[in-house]
N, C-alpha and C positions, 0 to 999 in steps of 0.2 A: 875841473880844477881851473881857476882863473887867477892871474896875477893882477895885483892892484894895490891900492893904498888903504890901510886899515887904521882908522882914527877913533879916538875917544873924545866925546864932547857932549855937554848938555844932557847927561844921563843916558847916553846911548853909545853904542858902537856903530861905526859907519864904514862899510867896505865899498870903495869906488873903483870901478874897472870898466873898460870898454864903453865909456859914456853912460854907465848906469851906476846907481848907488843903492845898496842894501842897508837899511837902518834897522838896528836891533836895540830896542829899549832895554836897558840893563835889568829892569824889573821883570822882563820876560825870560831871563836866564835862570834855569832851575839847577844847573850844575855847570861848573867850570873847572877844568883841570889841565895840567900840562902833561902830555903823553910823549914818551921818549922811545917806546918799543919800535923795533924795526917795522912791524906791520902797520903802525899808526903814523909813521913819519910821512911827510910830503917832500919828495925829492931829497930825501936823506936828512931833512931838518925836523927837529921836534915841533910839536903842534900845540896850540891852545885849542882845546875842544870845548865848545859852548853847546850845551844841550838846552833847547828852548822849550817853553811850555808848548804842548802839542806834539812834541817829539822831534822837531827839526834839529838836526845835528850840523853845526858849523865848525869847521876845522881851519885854523889859521896858522901858517908858518911865517917866520920872520927872518929876513936876510940880515937883520941887525943882531941876531943872536938870541939865545934863550933868556937873557936878562930882560929883554923887551917883552917877552911872553909873560914873565912874572909880573911886570908892571901892568899889563893888560888884565891878567887874572886878578890882580889886586883891586882893580876897578870894580870887578864883579863881586869880590869877596864880601864887602859889607852888606850887600843885599842878601847874599846866600846865608851869611851868619845870622842875619836878622830874621830870616824866614824859618829857621829851625831845620834846614836841610843839611 
């Protein structure tokens, strides 16, 4: 688990922390959902779960609240709806 900044820009998600950046092209996301169960939360916060092609699972919690997770999920949704998944 790493704390950092999660941003959306230019067709990608970017997570920056500890001097490193992980970039995730939105078209590599095969599933995106908000998970609220106790077992899925990070430090008690609901998470946005991004499942990437190849099986990598990225979970993001937001100190700004669940509304920001909905905004992030909405960024991935047009791709997911267009792919038939």
